[in-house]
All heavy atoms as TSV, in Angstrom:
chain	resi	resn	atom	element	x	y	z
A	1	MET	N	N	15.069	-5.415	-3.057
A	1	MET	CA	C	14.412	-5.623	-1.783
A	1	MET	C	C	13.624	-6.934	-1.834
A	1	MET	O	O	12.893	-7.181	-2.780
A	1	MET	CB	C	13.494	-4.428	-1.503
A	1	MET	CG	C	12.654	-4.590	-0.273
A	1	MET	SD	S	12.230	-3.030	0.465
A	1	MET	CE	C	13.329	-3.046	1.836
A	2	ASP	N	N	13.780	-7.742	-0.825
A	2	ASP	CA	C	13.105	-9.038	-0.757
A	2	ASP	C	C	11.765	-8.877	-0.039
A	2	ASP	O	O	11.705	-8.846	1.186
A	2	ASP	CB	C	13.996	-10.033	-0.016
A	2	ASP	CG	C	13.338	-11.400	0.134
A	2	ASP	OD1	O	12.328	-11.657	-0.563
A	2	ASP	OD2	O	13.822	-12.200	0.951
A	3	LEU	N	N	10.709	-8.773	-0.817
A	3	LEU	CA	C	9.382	-8.557	-0.243
A	3	LEU	C	C	8.674	-9.864	0.086
A	3	LEU	O	O	7.510	-9.854	0.464
A	3	LEU	CB	C	8.533	-7.716	-1.191
A	3	LEU	CG	C	9.062	-6.306	-1.450
A	3	LEU	CD1	C	8.178	-5.582	-2.449
A	3	LEU	CD2	C	9.186	-5.516	-0.167
A	4	THR	N	N	9.379	-10.989	-0.029
A	4	THR	CA	C	8.761	-12.272	0.302
A	4	THR	C	C	8.676	-12.471	1.808
A	4	THR	O	O	7.927	-13.325	2.270
A	4	THR	CB	C	9.536	-13.451	-0.323
A	4	THR	OG1	O	10.870	-13.448	0.203
A	4	THR	CG2	C	9.561	-13.347	-1.840
A	5	GLN	N	N	9.426	-11.683	2.567
A	5	GLN	CA	C	9.419	-11.789	4.027
A	5	GLN	C	C	8.423	-10.797	4.616
A	5	GLN	O	O	8.460	-9.609	4.301
A	5	GLN	CB	C	10.813	-11.502	4.588
A	5	GLN	CG	C	11.883	-12.443	4.092
A	5	GLN	CD	C	11.601	-13.886	4.483
A	5	GLN	OE1	O	11.264	-14.176	5.617
A	5	GLN	NE2	N	11.718	-14.784	3.519
A	6	ALA	N	N	7.533	-11.281	5.460
A	6	ALA	CA	C	6.522	-10.431	6.095
A	6	ALA	C	C	7.140	-9.708	7.285
A	6	ALA	O	O	7.114	-10.183	8.408
A	6	ALA	CB	C	5.332	-11.270	6.531
A	7	THR	N	N	7.725	-8.541	7.004
A	7	THR	CA	C	8.338	-7.751	8.069
A	7	THR	C	C	7.732	-6.352	8.085
A	7	THR	O	O	7.190	-5.879	7.075
A	7	THR	CB	C	9.858	-7.611	7.865
A	7	THR	OG1	O	10.092	-6.844	6.665
A	7	THR	CG2	C	10.553	-8.957	7.752
A	8	ALA	N	N	7.843	-5.704	9.221
A	8	ALA	CA	C	7.342	-4.328	9.347
A	8	ALA	C	C	8.075	-3.405	8.377
A	8	ALA	O	O	7.468	-2.498	7.796
A	8	ALA	CB	C	7.516	-3.848	10.783
A	9	GLU	N	N	9.364	-3.641	8.177
A	9	GLU	CA	C	10.142	-2.809	7.250
A	9	GLU	C	C	9.625	-2.948	5.824
A	9	GLU	O	O	9.519	-1.960	5.096
A	9	GLU	CB	C	11.627	-3.177	7.310
A	9	GLU	CG	C	12.308	-2.845	8.616
A	9	GLU	CD	C	12.054	-3.886	9.712
A	9	GLU	OE1	O	11.646	-5.032	9.406
A	9	GLU	OE2	O	12.239	-3.548	10.893
A	10	ASN	N	N	9.316	-4.182	5.415
A	10	ASN	CA	C	8.789	-4.396	4.065
A	10	ASN	C	C	7.415	-3.757	3.915
A	10	ASN	O	O	7.098	-3.193	2.865
A	10	ASN	CB	C	8.728	-5.887	3.736
A	10	ASN	CG	C	10.088	-6.459	3.417
A	10	ASN	OD1	O	11.062	-5.735	3.224
A	10	ASN	ND2	N	10.175	-7.772	3.367
A	11	MET	N	N	6.595	-3.834	4.962
A	11	MET	CA	C	5.279	-3.197	4.905
A	11	MET	C	C	5.433	-1.691	4.736
A	11	MET	O	O	4.751	-1.078	3.922
A	11	MET	CB	C	4.454	-3.508	6.157
A	11	MET	CG	C	3.967	-4.936	6.184
A	11	MET	SD	S	2.798	-5.253	7.509
A	11	MET	CE	C	1.290	-4.661	6.786
A	12	GLU	N	N	6.346	-1.115	5.484
A	12	GLU	CA	C	6.574	0.327	5.379
A	12	GLU	C	C	7.040	0.698	3.979
A	12	GLU	O	O	6.572	1.668	3.394
A	12	GLU	CB	C	7.590	0.784	6.427
A	12	GLU	CG	C	7.791	2.276	6.414
A	12	GLU	CD	C	8.604	2.792	7.590
A	12	GLU	OE1	O	8.919	2.006	8.505
A	12	GLU	OE2	O	8.913	3.987	7.566
A	13	TYR	N	N	7.948	-0.091	3.423
A	13	TYR	CA	C	8.449	0.161	2.073
A	13	TYR	C	C	7.302	0.144	1.059
A	13	TYR	O	O	7.183	1.043	0.223
A	13	TYR	CB	C	9.503	-0.889	1.696
A	13	TYR	CG	C	9.919	-0.814	0.254
A	13	TYR	CD1	C	10.884	0.102	-0.156
A	13	TYR	CD2	C	9.331	-1.631	-0.710
A	13	TYR	CE1	C	11.257	0.193	-1.490
A	13	TYR	CE2	C	9.701	-1.545	-2.036
A	13	TYR	CZ	C	10.657	-0.631	-2.427
A	13	TYR	OH	O	11.011	-0.534	-3.743
A	14	MET	N	N	6.444	-0.880	1.144
A	14	MET	CA	C	5.345	-0.993	0.179
A	14	MET	C	C	4.338	0.139	0.338
A	14	MET	O	O	3.867	0.698	-0.658
A	14	MET	CB	C	4.652	-2.355	0.320
A	14	MET	CG	C	5.514	-3.507	-0.151
A	14	MET	SD	S	4.653	-5.094	-0.229
A	14	MET	CE	C	4.433	-5.454	1.512
A	15	ILE	N	N	4.026	0.498	1.573
A	15	ILE	CA	C	3.079	1.587	1.801
A	15	ILE	C	C	3.627	2.898	1.260
A	15	ILE	O	O	2.927	3.656	0.594
A	15	ILE	CB	C	2.723	1.693	3.301
A	15	ILE	CG1	C	1.896	0.457	3.695
A	15	ILE	CG2	C	1.964	2.982	3.600
A	15	ILE	CD1	C	1.768	0.235	5.178
A	16	GLU	N	N	4.901	3.169	1.519
A	16	GLU	CA	C	5.521	4.392	1.004
A	16	GLU	C	C	5.515	4.409	-0.521
A	16	GLU	O	O	5.252	5.434	-1.144
A	16	GLU	CB	C	6.946	4.551	1.543
A	16	GLU	CG	C	7.012	4.861	3.014
A	16	GLU	CD	C	6.260	6.119	3.414
A	16	GLU	OE1	O	6.352	7.143	2.702
A	16	GLU	OE2	O	5.553	6.075	4.437
A	17	ALA	N	N	5.797	3.269	-1.145
A	17	ALA	CA	C	5.806	3.189	-2.609
A	17	ALA	C	C	4.403	3.421	-3.167
A	17	ALA	O	O	4.238	4.123	-4.173
A	17	ALA	CB	C	6.343	1.830	-3.059
A	18	ILE	N	N	3.399	2.840	-2.521
A	18	ILE	CA	C	2.013	3.044	-2.969
A	18	ILE	C	C	1.632	4.507	-2.816
A	18	ILE	O	O	1.049	5.102	-3.732
A	18	ILE	CB	C	1.037	2.135	-2.186
A	18	ILE	CG1	C	1.260	0.669	-2.584
A	18	ILE	CG2	C	-0.410	2.549	-2.428
A	18	ILE	CD1	C	0.526	-0.338	-1.706
A	19	LYS	N	N	1.959	5.118	-1.693
A	19	LYS	CA	C	1.632	6.527	-1.469
A	19	LYS	C	C	2.290	7.400	-2.535
A	19	LYS	O	O	1.666	8.312	-3.067
A	19	LYS	CB	C	2.070	6.976	-0.081
A	19	LYS	CG	C	1.210	6.404	1.016
A	19	LYS	CD	C	1.486	6.912	2.415
A	19	LYS	CE	C	2.826	7.391	2.777
A	19	LYS	NZ	N	3.024	7.600	4.220
A	20	THR	N	N	3.545	7.101	-2.849
A	20	THR	CA	C	4.263	7.874	-3.868
A	20	THR	C	C	3.602	7.711	-5.233
A	20	THR	O	O	3.369	8.689	-5.948
A	20	THR	CB	C	5.739	7.440	-3.930
A	20	THR	OG1	O	6.339	7.672	-2.662
A	20	THR	CG2	C	6.493	8.196	-5.002
A	21	LYS	N	N	3.291	6.475	-5.585
A	21	LYS	CA	C	2.692	6.193	-6.889
A	21	LYS	C	C	1.322	6.859	-7.018
A	21	LYS	O	O	0.978	7.367	-8.073
A	21	LYS	CB	C	2.575	4.678	-7.070
A	21	LYS	CG	C	2.016	4.233	-8.389
A	21	LYS	CD	C	3.095	4.042	-9.410
A	21	LYS	CE	C	2.512	3.421	-10.651
A	21	LYS	NZ	N	3.533	3.009	-11.576
A	22	LEU	N	N	0.553	6.859	-5.939
A	22	LEU	CA	C	-0.783	7.447	-5.975
A	22	LEU	C	C	-0.764	8.952	-5.762
A	22	LEU	O	O	-1.787	9.603	-5.908
A	22	LEU	CB	C	-1.671	6.806	-4.901
A	22	LEU	CG	C	-1.914	5.318	-4.991
A	22	LEU	CD1	C	-2.884	4.884	-3.909
A	22	LEU	CD2	C	-2.456	4.924	-6.357
A	23	ARG	N	N	0.396	9.474	-5.389
A	23	ARG	CA	C	0.522	10.903	-5.078
A	23	ARG	C	C	-0.533	11.293	-4.051
A	23	ARG	O	O	-1.280	12.254	-4.241
A	23	ARG	CB	C	0.390	11.762	-6.339
A	23	ARG	CG	C	1.469	11.512	-7.356
A	23	ARG	CD	C	1.317	12.445	-8.546
A	23	ARG	NE	N	2.253	12.118	-9.590
A	23	ARG	CZ	C	1.958	11.405	-10.671
A	23	ARG	NH1	N	0.747	10.951	-10.838
A	23	ARG	NH2	N	2.870	11.158	-11.576
A	24	MET	N	N	-0.597	10.517	-2.990
A	24	MET	CA	C	-1.633	10.722	-1.982
A	24	MET	C	C	-1.347	11.972	-1.158
A	24	MET	O	O	-0.338	12.059	-0.482
A	24	MET	CB	C	-1.749	9.504	-1.055
A	24	MET	CG	C	-2.307	8.283	-1.749
A	24	MET	SD	S	-2.442	6.856	-0.666
A	24	MET	CE	C	-3.825	7.332	0.346
A	25	ALA	N	N	-2.293	12.904	-1.215
A	25	ALA	CA	C	-2.169	14.136	-0.444
A	25	ALA	C	C	-2.262	13.844	1.041
A	25	ALA	O	O	-1.624	14.500	1.858
A	25	ALA	CB	C	-3.254	15.122	-0.862
A	26	SER	N	N	-3.056	12.855	1.391
A	26	SER	CA	C	-3.226	12.507	2.807
A	26	SER	C	C	-2.284	11.380	3.205
A	26	SER	O	O	-2.582	10.621	4.116
A	26	SER	CB	C	-4.677	12.103	3.070
A	26	SER	OG	O	-4.988	10.953	2.307
A	27	GLY	N	N	-1.168	11.301	2.533
A	27	GLY	CA	C	-0.214	10.233	2.794
A	27	GLY	C	C	0.286	10.180	4.217
A	27	GLY	O	O	0.619	9.113	4.722
A	28	ALA	N	N	0.311	11.312	4.884
A	28	ALA	CA	C	0.776	11.338	6.274
A	28	ALA	C	C	-0.120	10.492	7.171
A	28	ALA	O	O	0.322	9.972	8.188
A	28	ALA	CB	C	0.824	12.771	6.777
A	29	ALA	N	N	-1.376	10.339	6.791
A	29	ALA	CA	C	-2.316	9.547	7.587
A	29	ALA	C	C	-2.084	8.046	7.406
A	29	ALA	O	O	-2.591	7.255	8.188
A	29	ALA	CB	C	-3.747	9.907	7.198
A	30	MET	N	N	-1.350	7.656	6.384
A	30	MET	CA	C	-1.097	6.247	6.104
A	30	MET	C	C	0.233	5.818	6.701
A	30	MET	O	O	1.232	5.692	6.005
A	30	MET	CB	C	-1.047	5.993	4.598
A	30	MET	CG	C	-2.345	5.900	3.917
A	30	MET	SD	S	-3.288	4.489	4.470
A	30	MET	CE	C	-4.818	4.904	3.715
A	31	GLN	N	N	0.266	5.616	7.988
A	31	GLN	CA	C	1.480	5.169	8.657
A	31	GLN	C	C	1.565	3.648	8.591
A	31	GLN	O	O	0.566	2.965	8.797
A	31	GLN	CB	C	1.480	5.627	10.115
A	31	GLN	CG	C	1.471	7.133	10.284
A	31	GLN	CD	C	2.717	7.789	9.732
A	31	GLN	OE1	O	3.810	7.237	9.784
A	31	GLN	NE2	N	2.553	8.975	9.180
A	32	ALA	N	N	2.742	3.139	8.345
A	32	ALA	CA	C	2.929	1.692	8.254
A	32	ALA	C	C	2.525	1.001	9.548
A	32	ALA	O	O	2.025	-0.123	9.536
A	32	ALA	CB	C	4.380	1.375	7.918
A	33	SER	N	N	2.698	1.688	10.669
A	33	SER	CA	C	2.352	1.093	11.963
A	33	SER	C	C	0.854	0.840	12.113
A	33	SER	O	O	0.429	0.113	12.998
A	33	SER	CB	C	2.843	1.986	13.102
A	33	SER	OG	O	2.258	3.277	12.999
A	34	ALA	N	N	0.047	1.435	11.234
A	34	ALA	CA	C	-1.408	1.250	11.295
A	34	ALA	C	C	-1.851	-0.044	10.619
A	34	ALA	O	O	-3.028	-0.388	10.652
A	34	ALA	CB	C	-2.111	2.441	10.648
A	35	PHE	N	N	-0.916	-0.759	10.013
A	35	PHE	CA	C	-1.245	-1.977	9.288
A	35	PHE	C	C	-0.720	-3.201	10.029
A	35	PHE	O	O	0.475	-3.301	10.283
A	35	PHE	CB	C	-0.664	-1.937	7.872
A	35	PHE	CG	C	-1.264	-0.860	7.016
A	35	PHE	CD1	C	-0.791	0.436	7.064
A	35	PHE	CD2	C	-2.330	-1.141	6.179
A	35	PHE	CE1	C	-1.355	1.440	6.294
A	35	PHE	CE2	C	-2.895	-0.147	5.399
A	35	PHE	CZ	C	-2.412	1.144	5.459
A	36	PRO	N	N	-1.602	-4.146	10.360
A	36	PRO	CA	C	-1.148	-5.345	11.068
A	36	PRO	C	C	-0.360	-6.268	10.138
A	36	PRO	O	O	-0.663	-6.372	8.952
A	36	PRO	CB	C	-2.445	-6.005	11.521
A	36	PRO	CG	C	-3.475	-5.523	10.561
A	36	PRO	CD	C	-3.039	-4.149	10.130
A	37	LEU	N	N	0.637	-6.927	10.685
A	37	LEU	CA	C	1.480	-7.833	9.909
A	37	LEU	C	C	0.670	-8.982	9.309
A	37	LEU	O	O	1.037	-9.520	8.272
A	37	LEU	CB	C	2.617	-8.362	10.789
A	37	LEU	CG	C	3.920	-8.727	10.095
A	37	LEU	CD1	C	4.424	-7.626	9.187
A	37	LEU	CD2	C	4.979	-9.077	11.125
A	38	GLU	N	N	-0.466	-9.315	9.923
A	38	GLU	CA	C	-1.321	-10.394	9.396
A	38	GLU	C	C	-1.883	-10.036	8.014
A	38	GLU	O	O	-2.314	-10.909	7.265
A	38	GLU	CB	C	-2.506	-10.678	10.328
A	38	GLU	CG	C	-2.131	-11.071	11.733
A	38	GLU	CD	C	-1.885	-9.866	12.632
A	38	GLU	OE1	O	-2.752	-8.977	12.746
A	38	GLU	OE2	O	-0.800	-9.804	13.227
A	39	LYS	N	N	-1.898	-8.751	7.684
A	39	LYS	CA	C	-2.422	-8.298	6.387
A	39	LYS	C	C	-1.320	-8.146	5.343
A	39	LYS	O	O	-1.525	-7.566	4.282
A	39	LYS	CB	C	-3.141	-6.949	6.559
A	39	LYS	CG	C	-4.309	-6.989	7.513
A	39	LYS	CD	C	-5.451	-7.763	6.921
A	39	LYS	CE	C	-6.661	-7.690	7.849
A	39	LYS	NZ	N	-7.813	-8.335	7.284
A	40	TYR	N	N	-0.138	-8.696	5.633
A	40	TYR	CA	C	1.022	-8.521	4.753
A	40	TYR	C	C	0.739	-8.981	3.324
A	40	TYR	O	O	1.017	-8.262	2.369
A	40	TYR	CB	C	2.242	-9.265	5.319
A	40	TYR	CG	C	3.493	-8.989	4.519
A	40	TYR	CD1	C	4.273	-7.881	4.799
A	40	TYR	CD2	C	3.883	-9.814	3.467
A	40	TYR	CE1	C	5.408	-7.605	4.072
A	40	TYR	CE2	C	5.017	-9.544	2.726
A	40	TYR	CZ	C	5.774	-8.437	3.035
A	40	TYR	OH	O	6.879	-8.154	2.298
A	41	GLU	N	N	0.194	-10.184	3.176
A	41	GLU	CA	C	-0.032	-10.710	1.822
A	41	GLU	C	C	-1.030	-9.858	1.052
A	41	GLU	O	O	-0.856	-9.627	-0.146
A	41	GLU	CB	C	-0.507	-12.156	1.889
A	41	GLU	CG	C	0.607	-13.113	2.251
A	41	GLU	CD	C	0.168	-14.570	2.199
A	41	GLU	OE1	O	-0.772	-14.887	1.449
A	41	GLU	OE2	O	0.768	-15.377	2.920
A	42	ASP	N	N	-2.071	-9.381	1.731
A	42	ASP	CA	C	-3.044	-8.511	1.071
A	42	ASP	C	C	-2.379	-7.217	0.621
A	42	ASP	O	O	-2.626	-6.734	-0.485
A	42	ASP	CB	C	-4.217	-8.198	2.010
A	42	ASP	CG	C	-5.015	-9.439	2.369
A	42	ASP	OD1	O	-5.100	-10.356	1.528
A	42	ASP	OD2	O	-5.555	-9.487	3.488
A	43	LEU	N	N	-1.549	-6.658	1.483
A	43	LEU	CA	C	-0.835	-5.428	1.136
A	43	LEU	C	C	0.121	-5.679	-0.022
A	43	LEU	O	O	0.219	-4.860	-0.942
A	43	LEU	CB	C	-0.075	-4.883	2.349
A	43	LEU	CG	C	0.711	-3.600	2.089
A	43	LEU	CD1	C	-0.224	-2.456	1.708
A	43	LEU	CD2	C	1.533	-3.227	3.305
A	44	GLN	N	N	0.794	-6.818	-0.006
A	44	GLN	CA	C	1.732	-7.143	-1.083
A	44	GLN	C	C	0.993	-7.275	-2.412
A	44	GLN	O	O	1.472	-6.787	-3.440
A	44	GLN	CB	C	2.494	-8.418	-0.759
A	44	GLN	CG	C	3.609	-8.701	-1.745
A	44	GLN	CD	C	4.440	-9.908	-1.359
A	44	GLN	OE1	O	4.006	-10.749	-0.576
A	44	GLN	NE2	N	5.623	-10.003	-1.915
A	45	ASP	N	N	-0.174	-7.895	-2.407
A	45	ASP	CA	C	-0.978	-8.008	-3.633
A	45	ASP	C	C	-1.351	-6.626	-4.160
A	45	ASP	O	O	-1.260	-6.355	-5.367
A	45	ASP	CB	C	-2.250	-8.820	-3.384
A	45	ASP	CG	C	-1.968	-10.295	-3.139
A	45	ASP	OD1	O	-0.868	-10.776	-3.483
A	45	ASP	OD2	O	-2.864	-10.973	-2.600
A	46	LEU	N	N	-1.783	-5.756	-3.266
A	46	LEU	CA	C	-2.158	-4.399	-3.649
A	46	LEU	C	C	-0.946	-3.646	-4.195
A	46	LEU	O	O	-1.028	-2.978	-5.230
A	46	LEU	CB	C	-2.755	-3.678	-2.431
A	46	LEU	CG	C	-3.399	-2.336	-2.673
A	46	LEU	CD1	C	-4.572	-2.455	-3.641
A	46	LEU	CD2	C	-3.864	-1.737	-1.355
A	47	TYR	N	N	0.180	-3.792	-3.522
A	47	TYR	CA	C	1.430	-3.156	-3.953
A	47	TYR	C	C	1.805	-3.605	-5.365
A	47	TYR	O	O	2.111	-2.780	-6.231
A	47	TYR	CB	C	2.540	-3.502	-2.957
A	47	TYR	CG	C	3.935	-3.198	-3.439
A	47	TYR	CD1	C	4.454	-1.910	-3.371
A	47	TYR	CD2	C	4.744	-4.199	-3.964
A	47	TYR	CE1	C	5.740	-1.634	-3.802
A	47	TYR	CE2	C	6.024	-3.937	-4.401
A	47	TYR	CZ	C	6.513	-2.650	-4.319
A	47	TYR	OH	O	7.789	-2.377	-4.766
A	48	GLU	N	N	1.760	-4.910	-5.604
A	48	GLU	CA	C	2.142	-5.435	-6.922
A	48	GLU	C	C	1.207	-4.938	-8.011
A	48	GLU	O	O	1.648	-4.605	-9.114
A	48	GLU	CB	C	2.189	-6.957	-6.879
A	48	GLU	CG	C	3.373	-7.467	-6.077
A	48	GLU	CD	C	3.359	-8.968	-5.835
A	48	GLU	OE1	O	2.396	-9.646	-6.244
A	48	GLU	OE2	O	4.329	-9.456	-5.223
A	49	MET	N	N	-0.081	-4.841	-7.715
A	49	MET	CA	C	-1.036	-4.333	-8.704
A	49	MET	C	C	-0.752	-2.864	-9.018
A	49	MET	O	O	-0.690	-2.462	-10.180
A	49	MET	CB	C	-2.471	-4.502	-8.171
A	49	MET	CG	C	-3.566	-4.125	-9.162
A	49	MET	SD	S	-3.954	-2.372	-9.336
A	49	MET	CE	C	-4.538	-1.949	-7.719
A	50	VAL	N	N	-0.541	-2.062	-7.978
A	50	VAL	CA	C	-0.282	-0.634	-8.171
A	50	VAL	C	C	1.001	-0.428	-8.965
A	50	VAL	O	O	1.049	0.365	-9.912
A	50	VAL	CB	C	-0.225	0.102	-6.814
A	50	VAL	CG1	C	0.318	1.512	-6.977
A	50	VAL	CG2	C	-1.602	0.128	-6.168
A	51	MET	N	N	2.059	-1.156	-8.607
A	51	MET	CA	C	3.343	-0.970	-9.263
A	51	MET	C	C	3.348	-1.490	-10.707
A	51	MET	O	O	4.147	-1.043	-11.519
A	51	MET	CB	C	4.459	-1.657	-8.468
A	51	MET	CG	C	4.714	-1.029	-7.127
A	51	MET	SD	S	5.159	0.709	-7.289
A	51	MET	CE	C	4.224	1.418	-5.946
A	52	SER	N	N	2.430	-2.393	-11.034
A	52	SER	CA	C	2.393	-2.945	-12.390
A	52	SER	C	C	1.747	-1.986	-13.385
A	52	SER	O	O	1.891	-2.155	-14.587
A	52	SER	CB	C	1.644	-4.277	-12.403
A	52	SER	OG	O	0.252	-4.072	-12.218
A	53	LYS	N	N	1.076	-0.993	-12.883
A	53	LYS	CA	C	0.366	-0.059	-13.763
A	53	LYS	C	C	1.207	1.194	-14.002
A	53	LYS	O	O	1.787	1.741	-13.074
A	53	LYS	CB	C	-0.969	0.338	-13.148
A	53	LYS	CG	C	-1.898	-0.834	-12.945
A	53	LYS	CD	C	-3.317	-0.369	-12.986
A	53	LYS	CE	C	-4.238	-1.553	-12.913
A	53	LYS	NZ	N	-4.958	-1.749	-14.135
A	54	GLU	N	N	1.216	1.622	-15.258
A	54	GLU	CA	C	1.925	2.852	-15.587
A	54	GLU	C	C	1.174	4.054	-15.035
A	54	GLU	O	O	1.751	4.955	-14.454
A	54	GLU	CB	C	2.067	2.979	-17.106
A	54	GLU	CG	C	2.755	4.247	-17.516
A	54	GLU	CD	C	3.951	3.986	-18.402
A	54	GLU	OE1	O	4.273	2.826	-18.654
A	54	GLU	OE2	O	4.546	4.964	-18.807
A	55	HIS	N	N	-0.135	4.048	-15.250
A	55	HIS	CA	C	-0.995	5.130	-14.774
A	55	HIS	C	C	-2.225	4.528	-14.116
A	55	HIS	O	O	-2.705	3.481	-14.535
A	55	HIS	CB	C	-1.455	6.022	-15.934
A	55	HIS	CG	C	-0.321	6.652	-16.682
A	55	HIS	ND1	N	0.429	7.680	-16.167
A	55	HIS	CD2	C	0.210	6.381	-17.894
A	55	HIS	CE1	C	1.360	8.019	-17.041
A	55	HIS	NE2	N	1.256	7.240	-18.097
A	56	LEU	N	N	-2.735	5.229	-13.124
A	56	LEU	CA	C	-3.954	4.789	-12.457
A	56	LEU	C	C	-5.036	5.835	-12.683
A	56	LEU	O	O	-4.791	7.035	-12.569
A	56	LEU	CB	C	-3.711	4.627	-10.954
A	56	LEU	CG	C	-2.761	3.503	-10.562
A	56	LEU	CD1	C	-2.224	3.716	-9.164
A	56	LEU	CD2	C	-3.469	2.170	-10.638
A	57	SER	N	N	-6.233	5.366	-13.002
A	57	SER	CA	C	-7.356	6.281	-13.163
A	57	SER	C	C	-7.804	6.777	-11.793
A	57	SER	O	O	-7.424	6.220	-10.759
A	57	SER	CB	C	-8.524	5.568	-13.855
A	57	SER	OG	O	-9.068	4.586	-12.984
A	58	ILE	N	N	-8.626	7.797	-11.796
A	58	ILE	CA	C	-9.141	8.326	-10.531
A	58	ILE	C	C	-9.909	7.245	-9.781
A	58	ILE	O	O	-9.749	7.093	-8.567
A	58	ILE	CB	C	-10.027	9.567	-10.781
A	58	ILE	CG1	C	-9.145	10.717	-11.274
A	58	ILE	CG2	C	-10.773	9.975	-9.521
A	58	ILE	CD1	C	-9.902	11.927	-11.759
A	59	SER	N	N	-10.708	6.465	-10.498
A	59	SER	CA	C	-11.473	5.409	-9.825
A	59	SER	C	C	-10.549	4.321	-9.276
A	59	SER	O	O	-10.817	3.760	-8.208
A	59	SER	CB	C	-12.531	4.812	-10.757
A	59	SER	OG	O	-11.936	4.223	-11.882
A	60	GLU	N	N	-9.450	4.037	-9.958
A	60	GLU	CA	C	-8.483	3.056	-9.450
A	60	GLU	C	C	-7.798	3.577	-8.185
A	60	GLU	O	O	-7.609	2.834	-7.221
A	60	GLU	CB	C	-7.431	2.718	-10.512
A	60	GLU	CG	C	-7.960	1.844	-11.624
A	60	GLU	CD	C	-6.957	1.640	-12.743
A	60	GLU	OE1	O	-6.267	2.614	-13.139
A	60	GLU	OE2	O	-6.844	0.503	-13.226
A	61	VAL	N	N	-7.444	4.865	-8.186
A	61	VAL	CA	C	-6.824	5.470	-7.004
A	61	VAL	C	C	-7.791	5.402	-5.825
A	61	VAL	O	O	-7.406	5.044	-4.712
A	61	VAL	CB	C	-6.393	6.930	-7.283
A	61	VAL	CG1	C	-5.981	7.639	-5.999
A	61	VAL	CG2	C	-5.253	6.963	-8.297
A	62	GLU	N	N	-9.055	5.705	-6.083
A	62	GLU	CA	C	-10.064	5.642	-5.017
A	62	GLU	C	C	-10.217	4.217	-4.502
A	62	GLU	O	O	-10.344	3.998	-3.293
A	62	GLU	CB	C	-11.409	6.171	-5.521
A	62	GLU	CG	C	-11.402	7.671	-5.742
A	62	GLU	CD	C	-12.656	8.184	-6.431
A	62	GLU	OE1	O	-13.484	7.361	-6.896
A	62	GLU	OE2	O	-12.810	9.411	-6.508
A	63	ALA	N	N	-10.196	3.237	-5.403
A	63	ALA	CA	C	-10.329	1.834	-5.003
A	63	ALA	C	C	-9.128	1.393	-4.159
A	63	ALA	O	O	-9.295	0.691	-3.162
A	63	ALA	CB	C	-10.477	0.942	-6.236
A	64	VAL	N	N	-7.929	1.809	-4.562
A	64	VAL	CA	C	-6.723	1.457	-3.804
A	64	VAL	C	C	-6.778	2.105	-2.421
A	64	VAL	O	O	-6.489	1.456	-1.411
A	64	VAL	CB	C	-5.442	1.877	-4.567
A	64	VAL	CG1	C	-4.214	1.765	-3.676
A	64	VAL	CG2	C	-5.275	1.023	-5.815
A	65	ALA	N	N	-7.171	3.365	-2.360
A	65	ALA	CA	C	-7.279	4.051	-1.070
A	65	ALA	C	C	-8.302	3.354	-0.182
A	65	ALA	O	O	-8.078	3.187	1.026
A	65	ALA	CB	C	-7.656	5.514	-1.283
A	66	SER	N	N	-9.388	2.904	-0.765
A	66	SER	CA	C	-10.412	2.178	-0.017
A	66	SER	C	C	-9.853	0.866	0.524
A	66	SER	O	O	-10.074	0.511	1.689
A	66	SER	CB	C	-11.624	1.916	-0.911
A	66	SER	OG	O	-12.566	1.115	-0.248
A	67	GLU	N	N	-9.120	0.140	-0.311
A	67	GLU	CA	C	-8.512	-1.121	0.127
A	67	GLU	C	C	-7.503	-0.888	1.252
A	67	GLU	O	O	-7.454	-1.659	2.206
A	67	GLU	CB	C	-7.826	-1.836	-1.049
A	67	GLU	CG	C	-8.742	-2.670	-1.888
A	67	GLU	CD	C	-9.495	-3.730	-1.092
A	67	GLU	OE1	O	-8.870	-4.519	-0.362
A	67	GLU	OE2	O	-10.723	-3.754	-1.197
A	68	LEU	N	N	-6.702	0.154	1.121
A	68	LEU	CA	C	-5.749	0.475	2.181
A	68	LEU	C	C	-6.485	0.727	3.488
A	68	LEU	O	O	-6.048	0.297	4.563
A	68	LEU	CB	C	-4.895	1.679	1.803
A	68	LEU	CG	C	-3.805	1.437	0.769
A	68	LEU	CD1	C	-3.189	2.768	0.329
A	68	LEU	CD2	C	-2.724	0.518	1.322
A	69	GLY	N	N	-7.606	1.419	3.392
A	69	GLY	CA	C	-8.417	1.688	4.591
A	69	GLY	C	C	-8.915	0.417	5.233
A	69	GLY	O	O	-8.933	0.292	6.460
A	70	LYS	N	N	-9.293	-0.558	4.413
A	70	LYS	CA	C	-9.783	-1.840	4.938
A	70	LYS	C	C	-8.671	-2.649	5.604
A	70	LYS	O	O	-8.935	-3.449	6.506
A	70	LYS	CB	C	-10.406	-2.673	3.817
A	70	LYS	CG	C	-11.693	-2.121	3.276
A	70	LYS	CD	C	-12.185	-2.948	2.112
A	70	LYS	CE	C	-13.353	-2.295	1.411
A	70	LYS	NZ	N	-13.722	-3.023	0.181
A	71	LEU	N	N	-7.437	-2.476	5.144
A	71	LEU	CA	C	-6.316	-3.250	5.684
A	71	LEU	C	C	-5.778	-2.689	6.998
A	71	LEU	O	O	-5.072	-3.373	7.709
A	71	LEU	CB	C	-5.167	-3.295	4.654
A	71	LEU	CG	C	-5.446	-4.054	3.367
A	71	LEU	CD1	C	-4.242	-3.959	2.446
A	71	LEU	CD2	C	-5.799	-5.507	3.640
A	72	ARG	N	N	-6.142	-1.447	7.301
A	72	ARG	CA	C	-5.642	-0.826	8.531
A	72	ARG	C	C	-6.216	-1.491	9.770
A	72	ARG	O	O	-7.264	-2.121	9.719
A	72	ARG	CB	C	-5.998	0.654	8.551
A	72	ARG	CG	C	-5.260	1.426	7.466
A	72	ARG	CD	C	-5.634	2.856	7.474
A	72	ARG	NE	N	-4.998	3.482	8.629
A	72	ARG	CZ	C	-5.215	4.734	8.980
A	72	ARG	NH1	N	-6.049	5.486	8.299
A	72	ARG	NH2	N	-4.607	5.228	10.023
A	73	LYS	N	N	-5.529	-1.328	10.895
A	73	LYS	CA	C	-5.965	-1.897	12.184
A	73	LYS	C	C	-7.273	-1.265	12.609
A	73	LYS	O	O	-7.527	-0.119	12.383
A	73	LYS	CB	C	-4.923	-1.634	13.268
A	73	LYS	CG	C	-3.679	-2.453	13.105
A	73	LYS	CD	C	-2.711	-2.134	14.219
A	73	LYS	CE	C	-1.381	-2.806	13.993
A	73	LYS	NZ	N	-0.349	-2.378	14.872
């Protein structure tokens, strides 16, 4: 998947991957449509950080969830 292009489809892919990796119970609340395309690079940075880690601590999961909240519309 070419994530260098800022598209709604790529945003949805990254959000779904982050939700899966974090095993977010409230994942249904994280709809890709809630994220503006202007925040694509920020989301991509967060995605790359999450995917680079084998395991995330509870505090890391909380920090990622907080960042996702800040990126929403």
